[in-house]
Every structure is written in C-alpha cells, then in structure tokens.
DRENLO-125973 format. One record per residue (C-alpha): x, y, z; residue number from 1; residue in one letter. Coordinates in Angstrom, 3 decimals. Example, Ala and Ser with C-alpha at 12.3 -4.5 7.8 and 13.67 -1.06 7.14 Angstrom:
px|py|pz|seq|type
12.300|-4.500|7.800|1|A
13.670|-1.060|7.140|2|S
This chain:
px|py|pz|seq|type
150.274|97.001|124.967|1|X
153.179|98.403|122.908|2|X
156.530|96.833|122.211|3|X
159.736|98.031|123.798|4|X
161.704|100.575|121.747|5|X
164.558|99.753|119.373|6|X
167.812|101.722|119.437|7|X
168.755|103.766|116.378|8|X
171.859|103.263|114.266|9|X
173.809|106.065|115.946|10|X
173.082|104.692|119.406|11|X
174.098|101.166|118.335|12|X
177.383|102.484|116.911|13|X
178.155|104.349|120.136|14|X
177.353|101.265|122.200|15|X
179.585|99.097|119.985|16|X
182.490|101.561|120.243|17|X
182.016|101.657|124.018|18|X
182.323|97.869|124.177|19|X
185.529|97.999|122.134|20|X
186.910|100.806|124.288|21|X
186.215|98.811|127.457|22|X
188.571|96.053|126.218|23|X
190.826|98.020|123.886|24|X
194.016|96.145|124.831|25|X
192.531|92.868|123.635|26|X
191.341|94.536|120.441|27|X
194.784|96.031|119.791|28|X
196.479|92.671|120.377|29|X
193.962|90.968|118.113|30|X
194.635|93.469|115.307|31|X
198.411|93.091|115.698|32|X
198.327|89.293|115.601|33|X
195.962|89.346|112.615|34|X
198.255|91.724|110.749|35|X
201.289|89.516|111.392|36|X
199.336|86.442|110.315|37|X
198.245|88.193|107.117|38|X
201.842|89.208|106.333|39|X
202.993|85.633|106.855|40|X
200.196|84.452|104.568|41|X
201.310|86.808|101.812|42|X
204.747|85.247|101.664|43|X
203.484|81.954|100.219|44|X
202.223|83.166|96.792|45|X
205.214|85.511|96.404|46|X
207.653|82.678|97.102|47|X
205.811|80.413|94.685|48|X
206.171|83.132|92.039|49|X
209.896|83.224|92.783|50|X
210.079|79.462|92.288|51|X
208.301|79.757|88.933|52|X
210.586|82.547|87.777|53|X
213.657|80.618|88.945|54|X
212.610|77.453|87.091|55|X
211.505|79.229|83.884|56|X
214.690|81.304|83.892|57|X
216.695|78.159|83.310|58|X
219.191|78.801|86.116|59|X
217.432|76.919|88.910|60|X
219.109|74.463|91.212|61|X
217.479|71.920|93.469|62|X
218.914|73.632|96.520|63|X
217.387|77.010|95.645|64|X
213.956|75.486|95.006|65|X
214.168|73.482|98.230|66|X
215.038|76.553|100.237|67|X
212.166|78.509|98.711|68|X
209.780|75.591|99.354|69|X
210.984|75.386|102.977|70|X
210.353|79.123|103.365|71|X
206.793|78.604|102.059|72|X
206.282|75.864|104.669|73|X
207.681|77.981|107.502|74|X
205.542|80.970|106.551|75|X
202.434|78.762|106.423|76|X
203.153|77.335|109.871|77|X
203.822|80.821|111.237|78|X
200.562|82.082|109.724|79|X
198.610|79.237|111.350|80|X
200.143|79.881|114.780|81|X
199.550|83.637|114.608|82|X
195.989|83.187|113.331|83|X
195.149|80.712|116.099|84|X
196.606|83.049|118.712|85|X
194.564|85.930|117.316|86|X
191.458|83.765|117.336|87|X
192.057|82.800|120.968|88|X
192.428|86.463|121.946|89|X
189.288|87.255|119.970|90|X
187.266|84.536|121.675|91|X
188.287|85.772|125.117|92|X
187.386|89.321|124.076|93|X
184.015|88.053|122.831|94|X
183.198|86.193|126.037|95|X
184.109|89.141|128.260|96|X
182.119|91.549|126.113|97|X
179.131|89.196|125.978|98|X
179.183|89.032|129.779|99|X
179.119|92.839|129.925|100|X
176.118|92.930|127.591|101|X
174.217|90.358|129.667|102|X
174.955|92.194|132.906|103|X
173.982|95.560|131.426|104|X
170.762|94.152|130.004|105|X
169.838|92.629|133.359|106|X
170.585|95.900|135.172|107|X
168.429|97.829|132.703|108|X
165.595|95.311|132.867|109|X
165.574|95.436|136.671|110|X
165.612|99.249|136.559|111|X
162.559|99.454|134.309|112|X
159.498|100.972|135.963|113|X
157.034|98.274|136.972|114|X
154.324|99.996|134.933|115|X
156.447|99.636|131.774|116|X
157.175|95.960|132.407|117|X
153.495|95.208|132.895|118|X
152.347|97.090|129.808|119|X
154.730|95.666|127.218|120|X
154.204|92.139|125.885|121|X
155.955|89.676|128.171|122|X
157.348|87.827|125.161|123|X
159.132|90.967|123.918|124|X
161.260|91.388|127.036|125|X
161.831|87.619|127.272|126|X
162.886|87.376|123.616|127|X
165.363|90.233|124.044|128|X
166.827|88.772|127.213|129|X
167.257|85.292|125.729|130|X
167.327|85.142|121.919|131|X
168.687|88.622|121.185|132|X
171.302|88.651|123.941|133|X
172.365|85.134|122.911|134|X
172.673|86.182|119.262|135|X
174.834|89.177|120.149|136|X
176.973|87.066|122.481|137|X
177.616|84.366|119.864|138|X
178.482|87.021|117.274|139|X
180.974|88.687|119.590|140|X
182.523|85.319|120.359|141|X
182.671|83.935|116.814|142|X
181.970|86.516|114.116|143|X
183.951|89.532|115.307|144|X
187.354|87.748|115.561|145|X
186.875|85.913|112.269|146|X
185.640|89.000|110.405|147|X
188.526|91.056|111.750|148|X
191.039|88.414|110.649|149|X
189.395|88.179|107.223|150|X
189.313|91.958|106.763|151|X
193.020|92.326|107.543|152|X
193.881|89.439|105.214|153|X
191.782|90.854|102.354|154|X
193.376|94.284|102.704|155|X
196.893|92.899|102.712|156|X
196.184|90.638|99.714|157|X
194.975|93.586|97.625|158|X
197.999|95.638|98.651|159|X
200.255|92.737|97.610|160|X
198.636|92.583|94.154|161|X
199.159|96.318|93.667|162|X
202.796|96.023|94.732|163|X
203.396|93.263|92.211|164|X
201.808|95.238|89.375|165|X
199.560|98.305|89.735|166|X
197.764|97.571|86.441|167|X
196.783|94.079|87.596|168|X
195.678|95.607|90.895|169|X
193.312|97.930|89.056|170|X
192.024|95.020|86.961|171|X
191.413|93.012|90.144|172|X
189.476|95.864|91.769|173|X
187.326|96.301|88.672|174|X
186.604|92.589|88.682|175|X
185.514|92.776|92.328|176|X
183.227|95.771|91.741|177|X
180.098|93.590|91.672|178|X
180.624|92.623|95.322|179|X
180.082|96.128|96.823|180|X
177.058|96.629|94.542|181|X
175.413|93.402|95.738|182|X
176.432|94.106|99.344|183|X
175.002|97.618|99.223|184|X
171.714|96.276|97.848|185|X
171.616|93.750|100.702|186|X
172.527|96.164|103.489|187|X
169.892|98.715|102.463|188|X
167.199|96.104|103.104|189|X
168.699|93.829|105.736|190|X
168.351|95.974|108.893|191|X
164.628|96.544|108.404|192|X
164.055|92.914|107.465|193|X
165.885|91.571|110.524|194|X
164.176|94.031|112.876|195|X
160.812|92.868|111.524|196|X
161.900|89.266|111.997|197|X
162.878|89.972|115.596|198|X
159.604|91.793|116.295|199|X
157.621|88.914|114.797|200|X
159.551|86.489|117.001|201|X
158.698|88.558|120.080|202|X
155.002|88.589|119.178|203|X
155.050|84.833|118.647|204|X
156.824|84.257|121.974|205|X
154.312|86.492|123.763|206|X
151.309|84.737|122.196|207|X
152.642|81.303|123.105|208|X
153.549|82.375|126.660|209|X
150.183|84.031|127.324|210|X
148.258|81.107|125.833|211|X
150.166|78.566|127.907|212|X
149.807|80.640|131.076|213|X
146.074|81.065|130.485|214|X
145.341|77.517|129.347|215|X
142.738|76.904|132.036|216|X
140.987|80.187|131.248|217|X
141.029|79.430|127.522|218|X
139.450|76.030|128.134|219|X
136.919|77.364|130.620|220|X
135.688|80.122|128.293|221|X
135.837|78.055|125.101|222|X
138.421|80.318|123.481|223|X
140.499|77.559|121.902|224|X
139.622|78.448|118.299|225|X
140.245|82.150|118.886|226|X
143.625|81.564|120.511|227|X
144.558|79.107|117.765|228|X
143.716|81.713|115.119|229|X
145.820|84.347|116.902|230|X
148.737|81.927|117.231|231|X
148.455|80.940|113.550|232|X
148.570|84.587|112.551|233|X
151.705|85.135|114.660|234|X
153.327|82.015|113.174|235|X
152.534|83.135|109.616|236|X
154.006|86.564|110.269|237|X
157.160|85.020|111.742|238|X
157.428|82.707|108.722|239|X
156.952|85.583|106.251|240|X
159.639|87.710|107.889|241|X
162.010|84.724|107.963|242|X
161.384|84.105|104.247|243|X
162.131|87.775|103.558|244|X
165.603|87.552|105.122|245|X
166.159|84.228|103.340|246|X
165.377|85.922|100.012|247|X
167.951|88.619|100.703|248|X
170.608|85.988|101.393|249|X
169.657|83.997|98.293|250|X
170.371|87.087|96.143|251|X
173.577|88.168|97.884|252|X
175.510|84.903|98.073|253|X
175.193|83.760|94.396|254|X
176.118|87.246|93.175|255|X
179.211|87.248|95.362|256|X
180.265|83.720|94.359|257|X
180.232|84.709|90.683|258|X
182.240|87.838|91.486|259|X
185.132|85.752|92.865|260|X
185.879|84.233|89.445|261|X
185.806|87.479|87.441|262|X
188.993|89.136|88.820|263|X
191.021|85.919|88.523|264|X
190.026|85.475|84.863|265|X
190.661|89.142|84.134|266|X
194.111|89.094|85.763|267|X
195.082|85.938|83.872|268|X
194.014|87.472|80.546|269|X
195.663|90.857|81.108|270|X
198.674|89.329|82.841|271|X
199.098|86.826|80.019|272|X
199.143|89.650|77.487|273|X
201.732|91.527|79.546|274|X
203.857|88.376|79.861|275|X
203.775|87.840|76.081|276|X
204.899|91.452|75.606|277|X
207.651|90.887|78.131|278|X
206.320|93.533|80.503|279|X
205.733|91.051|83.339|280|X
207.238|87.778|84.465|281|X
205.252|84.559|84.568|282|X
205.914|84.278|88.296|283|X
204.346|87.695|88.935|284|X
201.240|86.738|86.951|285|X
200.968|83.452|88.849|286|X
201.482|85.203|92.186|287|X
198.720|87.733|91.393|288|X
196.343|84.946|90.392|289|X
197.153|83.014|93.558|290|X
196.617|86.132|95.668|291|X
193.194|86.682|94.120|292|X
192.259|83.055|94.673|293|X
193.472|83.490|98.241|294|X
191.290|86.595|98.481|295|X
188.191|84.433|98.126|296|X
188.767|82.899|101.566|297|X
188.634|86.116|103.659|298|X
185.884|87.610|101.497|299|X
183.853|84.444|101.933|300|X
184.291|84.683|105.686|301|X
183.229|88.337|105.695|302|X
180.172|87.819|103.514|303|X
179.066|84.643|105.260|304|X
179.225|86.465|108.576|305|X
177.607|89.536|107.036|306|X
174.204|87.919|107.422|307|X
174.961|87.053|111.035|308|X
176.196|90.586|111.652|309|X
172.949|92.019|110.288|310|X
170.921|89.685|112.468|311|X
173.034|90.418|115.538|312|X
172.998|94.144|114.709|313|X
169.210|94.077|114.796|314|X
169.371|92.069|118.028|315|X
171.858|94.546|119.507|316|X
169.503|97.412|118.584|317|X
166.677|95.616|120.422|318|X
168.898|94.961|123.451|319|X
170.105|98.577|123.541|320|X
166.511|99.765|123.111|321|X
165.973|99.367|126.860|322|X
168.283|102.314|127.447|323|X
165.774|104.557|125.668|324|X
163.280|103.930|128.473|325|X
163.766|106.329|131.383|326|X
164.048|104.526|134.728|327|X
161.163|106.609|136.021|328|X
160.402|110.217|136.771|329|X
162.322|110.873|139.961|330|X
162.357|114.513|140.976|331|X
161.829|114.296|144.721|332|X
165.050|115.060|146.574|333|X
163.845|115.240|150.168|334|X
162.998|112.212|152.264|335|X
159.413|111.863|153.462|336|X
158.713|113.603|156.763|337|X
156.767|110.838|158.457|338|X
154.668|107.877|157.364|339|X
151.309|109.527|156.774|340|X
149.782|108.706|153.354|341|X
147.498|111.280|151.756|342|X
145.329|110.615|148.682|343|X
143.719|113.740|147.253|344|X
141.316|113.852|144.289|345|X
142.971|110.991|142.428|346|X
141.800|110.078|138.956|347|X
143.419|107.367|136.890|348|X
142.873|105.761|133.482|349|X
144.751|102.883|131.905|350|X
146.344|103.710|128.574|351|X
143.719|104.463|125.958|352|X
140.813|103.855|128.338|353|X
138.365|105.766|130.477|354|X
138.918|106.720|134.086|355|X
138.765|103.780|136.481|356|X
139.259|105.953|139.574|357|X
137.113|109.036|140.038|358|X
138.292|111.657|142.523|359|X
139.380|109.298|145.321|360|X
140.486|111.012|148.542|361|X
141.773|109.112|151.562|362|X
144.099|109.526|154.522|363|X
145.948|106.503|155.898|364|X
147.257|107.110|159.380|365|X
150.651|105.722|160.447|366|X
150.330|102.331|162.110|367|X
146.755|101.877|160.907|368|X
145.398|98.660|159.469|369|X
143.093|99.665|156.634|370|X
141.029|97.214|154.596|371|X
140.093|98.044|150.989|372|X
137.001|96.089|149.960|373|X
134.454|96.177|147.180|374|X
133.133|94.143|144.261|375|X
135.403|93.020|141.406|376|X
136.364|95.927|139.184|377|X
135.725|98.499|141.884|378|X
139.285|99.907|141.584|379|X
140.860|98.392|144.697|380|X
143.947|96.954|142.992|381|X
144.387|100.070|140.883|382|X
144.428|102.233|143.995|383|X
146.927|99.798|145.550|384|X
149.228|100.196|142.553|385|X
149.069|103.971|142.882|386|X
149.782|103.796|146.601|387|X
152.979|101.834|145.915|388|X
154.203|104.066|143.087|389|X
153.737|101.494|140.334|390|X
151.530|103.922|138.400|391|X
151.009|107.670|138.545|392|X
147.565|109.292|138.818|393|X
146.214|111.243|135.862|394|X
145.170|114.023|138.217|395|X
145.334|114.461|141.965|396|X
148.156|113.494|144.314|397|X
149.370|110.621|146.480|398|X
151.965|111.568|149.059|399|X
153.844|109.875|151.881|400|X
155.242|112.219|154.489|401|X
154.404|115.123|152.180|402|X
156.428|113.759|149.219|403|X
154.789|112.507|146.004|404|X
155.013|108.695|146.086|405|X
155.599|108.253|142.346|406|X
158.578|110.651|142.456|407|X
160.543|108.783|145.106|408|X
163.701|106.979|143.960|409|X
163.086|103.193|143.831|410|X
165.443|102.429|146.721|411|X
163.778|104.981|149.002|412|X
160.286|104.081|147.797|413|X
160.670|100.397|148.734|414|X
161.720|101.397|152.243|415|X
158.440|103.263|152.496|416|X
155.829|101.129|150.748|417|X
155.834|97.523|149.494|418|X
153.169|95.855|147.367|419|X
152.471|92.126|147.786|420|X
150.052|90.586|145.293|421|X
148.717|87.143|144.429|422|X
151.483|86.879|141.833|423|X
154.797|85.703|143.156|424|X
158.072|84.519|141.702|425|X
160.461|81.857|142.892|426|X
163.931|82.208|141.428|427|X
165.882|79.118|140.447|428|X
168.353|79.579|143.230|429|X
168.861|78.752|146.869|430|X
166.264|79.672|149.486|431|X
168.803|82.066|150.988|432|X
169.252|83.921|147.685|433|X
165.480|84.125|147.174|434|X
165.140|85.837|150.555|435|X
168.197|88.107|150.599|436|X
166.768|89.942|147.584|437|X
164.780|91.893|150.142|438|X
167.579|92.237|152.696|439|X
171.092|91.587|151.328|440|X
172.708|91.922|154.771|441|X
170.320|89.555|156.556|442|X
171.856|86.721|158.580|443|X
170.678|83.131|158.480|444|X
168.932|83.669|161.797|445|X
167.065|86.625|160.279|446|X
165.997|84.497|157.317|447|X
164.801|81.622|159.478|448|X
162.963|84.034|161.737|449|X
161.165|85.622|158.760|450|X
160.129|82.189|157.491|451|X
158.839|81.263|160.926|452|X
156.822|84.476|161.137|453|X
154.822|83.585|158.021|454|X
154.303|79.994|159.133|455|X
156.704|78.416|156.609|456|X
157.313|75.313|158.735|457|X
158.343|73.417|155.605|458|X
161.607|75.361|155.540|459|X
162.920|73.398|158.506|460|X
162.489|70.144|156.569|461|X
164.405|71.167|153.448|462|X
167.241|68.749|152.608|463|X
169.984|71.400|152.499|464|X
168.348|74.020|154.679|465|X
168.720|77.556|153.344|466|X
171.084|76.243|150.651|467|X
168.324|74.145|149.067|468|X
167.819|75.133|145.448|469|X
164.290|75.948|144.361|470|X
162.620|75.487|140.993|471|X
163.856|73.538|137.978|472|X
165.556|70.370|139.185|473|X
165.534|71.625|142.760|474|X
162.865|71.584|145.453|475|X
159.435|72.436|144.024|476|X
157.242|74.769|146.055|477|X
153.479|74.669|145.769|478|X
151.437|77.870|145.470|479|X
150.996|78.311|149.217|480|X
154.690|77.797|149.959|481|X
155.721|80.210|147.212|482|X
153.371|82.814|148.652|483|X
154.828|82.332|152.107|484|X
158.269|82.889|150.608|485|X
157.045|86.188|149.125|486|X
155.587|87.247|152.473|487|X
158.870|86.390|154.201|488|X
160.564|88.868|151.870|489|X
158.145|91.524|153.121|490|X
159.097|90.782|156.703|491|X
162.777|91.137|155.803|492|X
162.246|94.345|153.808|493|X
160.587|95.880|156.881|494|X
158.814|98.828|155.197|495|X
156.609|101.180|157.202|496|X
153.628|100.502|154.879|497|X
152.611|97.207|153.304|498|X
149.906|96.919|150.670|499|X
148.555|93.356|150.563|500|X
146.581|92.795|147.342|501|X
144.915|89.433|147.940|502|X
148.328|88.280|149.114|503|X
146.933|85.212|150.890|504|X
144.476|84.219|148.160|505|X
146.224|80.932|147.371|506|X
146.407|79.818|150.992|507|X
143.715|77.749|152.614|508|X
141.544|79.761|155.018|509|X
143.233|78.467|158.158|510|X
146.770|79.051|156.877|511|X
145.783|82.436|155.438|512|X
144.389|83.582|158.742|513|X
147.494|82.368|160.590|514|X
149.733|84.234|158.156|515|X
147.654|87.410|158.449|516|X
147.793|87.237|162.232|517|X
151.543|86.644|162.124|518|X
152.025|89.604|159.810|519|X
149.798|91.739|161.990|520|X
151.890|90.827|165.031|521|X
155.177|91.641|163.302|522|X
153.848|94.785|161.609|523|X
151.869|96.067|164.586|524|X
153.743|99.367|164.409|525|X
153.529|99.508|160.602|526|X
150.765|100.650|158.283|527|X
148.965|97.767|156.570|528|X
146.577|98.293|153.653|529|X
144.852|94.998|152.901|530|X
142.928|94.566|149.633|531|X
140.748|91.512|150.072|532|X
137.551|89.744|149.160|533|X
137.653|87.786|152.414|534|X
135.768|90.151|154.652|535|X
137.200|88.593|157.765|536|X
140.252|90.742|156.994|537|X
137.995|93.815|157.025|538|X
136.407|92.682|160.293|539|X
139.846|92.742|161.986|540|X
140.945|96.075|160.457|541|X
140.977|99.422|162.211|542|X
139.004|100.961|159.363|543|X
137.360|99.763|156.175|544|X
137.399|101.699|152.881|545|X
134.687|100.542|150.489|546|X
135.272|101.023|146.735|547|X
132.539|100.821|144.129|548|X
132.728|101.914|140.497|549|X
136.109|103.574|141.014|550|X
134.861|105.727|143.883|551|X
135.369|105.608|147.622|552|X
131.795|105.214|148.790|553|X
132.199|104.346|152.483|554|X
134.864|104.699|155.148|555|X
134.663|103.649|158.775|556|X
134.970|100.779|161.215|557|X
133.435|97.396|160.534|558|X
130.701|97.837|163.135|559|X
129.786|101.319|161.967|560|X
129.522|100.287|158.328|561|X
127.418|97.207|159.105|562|X
125.106|99.354|161.174|563|X
124.841|101.913|158.365|564|X
123.241|99.316|156.104|565|X
125.070|100.492|152.961|566|X
127.315|98.801|150.402|567|X
129.583|97.213|152.991|568|X
126.647|95.807|154.925|569|X
125.371|94.170|151.729|570|X
128.811|92.677|151.066|571|X
129.015|91.400|154.634|572|X
125.611|89.717|154.469|573|X
126.449|88.191|151.076|574|X
129.785|86.884|152.340|575|X
128.024|85.210|155.259|576|X
125.484|83.614|152.917|577|X
C-alpha cells in the first residue's frame, strides 16, 4: 500500500488564495480594523516623546502634560477596542473557512475511487481527516487573525521609526537583520520536517488501527512480538521526526530573542550620540526606543505562530493532496442498453503481484440468480469487485448493457450494480439517516418496509423509532443487526444487479436463510450474484459458477454440476460432511 499524495507548494498557495477570495469581505474588514488599531497604537510612544520634550524644554505645564497623558490613554483604549473587533472578525472568518475545508475534504474523500481507499493505509486517510484538518482549522481560527494583526503592527512601527529619523530607522533594520537570516534557515528545513512528521503520524495511526482491528488474529497466530516490533518502529520514527522539528524550533527562537535587544541598544547608542550633537531631541530618541521595544510584541506573535503555520502548512498540503487523485476514469457517456453483464477474457493482478484471474469469461443474464462458489483464494471476491466497478481488469472487458462497467459515472454505476460484503458500517447517526444514504427521498414507510424485508424486527422496538441514534452513546447494534441494516440499504437502492459477497456470513443459519429468501422475493426481477461458501445458496440459484485458481472451471445448474462429479460435486459432498 502507498500513502496518499501531498499537494505541492503552488497548489497549496492557490488553495489558500481561493479560501481568502471566498470570504474577501471579512479579510478586507480585518485588514482595515488591524490598520486602524496599529495607527492608534503608534500614537502612544509619539505622545510620550512629546511629553519628554515638553518637560525637558523647561516650558511644561501640568495641564499640557495631563492632556498628553489623557491622549495616550484614549489611544490605548481605542487600540484595544479596534484590535478586539479585528480579532472577532478574524475568528469568524477562521470558523467559516475551517468549515469549508472540512466539507471539501469530506466531499473529496467520498469521491475517491473505492480501489484507492482500500489500497492506501487506513491511518493515512484517518489522520488527514482528523489531525490535519483540525490543525488547519485551529490555525485559521487563531493564527491567521493574530499573525495579520502582528504583521500590520510591525510594519507601521517600522514606518514610524523611519518618520521620526531615517538614520535610526536604518540602524533598527540593521539590528533586526539576524531575524530574517534565522527565519530563512528555519523555513528551508521546516516544510520537509513537518511533512515527515505528518507521514510518520499517519503510519503510526495505521499500525495502531490495524493491530487493534486484528487483535484476535494476532493472538490466534502468535504474532504479538512481530506486531509489537512493527509498532515500536513506527513509534521511534514518529519520535525522531518530532525531535527534528523540536530542534528547528530550539535554534530559531533563541536566535530571534537575542535579535530583539540588538536594535534597541543600537538606536540608544546612535540616538544618544545624535542627541549630544543636538541633531535629535531626547523625546525622539525615547520614542524610537519605545517603538522598537513595542516591535518585539508583534514579531514575537509572528515567530511564535511561524512554527504553527509550518505545521498547518504541511497539514494543509496533506489535506489538499486528495485533489491530486482523480475521482476515477469516467469516459462512458451513454447509458447501458439493458441489464446484461458480459465478462470477456478478464485478467487481473493486484498491484505488484501476479495475475489472480486468468481469462475469465461469463455472461450473466438479466433477472438471473447466479452463485459464485469455490475454495478460498479462488478469485470469487476479486471477480465480484470487478463486476461492481471497484477495480478494473488488466486485460479483457466487463460490460453492462454494452458499456464498460468501470467507466460508468459513480451515480449511474450504483443504479446498475451494488456490492454488499461482510464488512458493514454503522454511522453514528439516526437509523433514518443511516438508511437514507441509499435513497435520500425515501419516506418513513419506505424505510420501515425495507427493514421488514430483511427481517430487522428489532427496529420496531427501538426507543425513538427511526430517530434512534446508533453507535457511540446511542443504541448499539450487534453484527447481525448491522448487516441487516446494510441489506436494507440495498433494498432501498433498488439496483438491477446485486453482488452479495458473503453478505450474510455474520448471521446465524436460520436468520441468513430468511434474509436470503426475503431478498430473493424482493429482487425476483433483479440479477443477483451471490458469492458464498454456504452451498445452500448455490443449491437455490439458477446457475452456479465454480472458480478455482482464478479460473472459471464449471458453469451450470446445481443438479448438472453434482451429476458431473467435478469440482462442485466435491465441494457439495464436503459441505455435507
């Protein structure tokens, strides 16, 4: 399995600009309020310089100083109000933008081809949908407004120093020159380091998820030591990548902290010399020093958030990486002409492996109930995946109504063929919402009818009926009930062909047979392809296709195949003991 792709820098920049463009009014208002707040903040040091010059000039009065002090107070209050308003606008912008990112990520994840989802590590997609999306959302909510405010303040402070005295402005810039050097050193290494940290986190999440999901298998096969070693390796890699980003921060922050002091000292020395020569007033020197001390606050905010921005930038690249995956090769424009399924000379190999299907040819007639049987590893499930468009054959063709199955758009494909496997998912939502996934326009009567068809009598006893929440703190379904819920979705979807891949494996024999009979009654005019080890399903089918070693070795009715004394007859005798 390979990890999902990561978006490049250019793509991330375009995506970021698109998010800003989608809410440009809020961004413009945020910039305006920040600019006004920064201007109000600049008044304080300038007024303090005026006070100093007034006092040292020897012509000060208490009234003048009081008025200047009151102006400082008013400007400070105004700055606080404007800054808080800008922050509120920024937070609202961040929440709206974070919601757009979550919705877009979910849409992209749901649009991914099933073959892609199954081949990538489960932890990678989960880590992107939880940790990475959460990191980007928190950055948009917190970092972006604060960084924008800090950037505007820093710019205005430097402009104010230059206006007071251009020479001191140049001295201040020279004193700050170490900051861009340290920042450049950090940025050249940070993106790669944070991407590696995110990838290591995905691997760790996948290892933990797969180990937990396969706990019984691990215990049964005595693989505890092997799985522990794999998990330890993933943990060590995650730790090493985390230490790498920590090292980068431990170099950047001390270098920047030292750089704050240098321009203040330089301005005081040069400004003092200019004051002694009479070229500059003491108030101007004090104002410049105060401005540079004030500059430390916005620069601190920027550089503290710089680490978060690098982390969230890497997370954003991982989130946007899903857009690099095409939703599937869809070139068929015409709708299928009929329900007939044709399989011709199909060969298929999983990535990096040998062929598991070898020249399979088969015709499934509309309305037929076909059973696919054979020993484990014979290729039954693989053929089922090809029949439902999950995978594409390496050579050969699979068509429905004359149109290649794998080239049908997803919406049209699911109206033609639906795959139901042993694996099922219950969403943490109401029963109604779990069912209307298959039929959004279905009424409550339709939902109850579908549940009744698959024998889900438990639905009538739910405390809140169709509004009962499932999973989590809600009503817990056992394996059989969850499978019945999945089968009810099939009834609601109402496709013309249903591929059942051991879909009743978790039901007890009696319940399974009742469900199969109910499905057969409802889908009597539909095509049903049942992949099963329970040969009673084959006994009831119109025809039986026998797979062995990736080949179709027998095809016929149950009675004919038993009489032929071949592979199916051996399976039948074995199944009956």
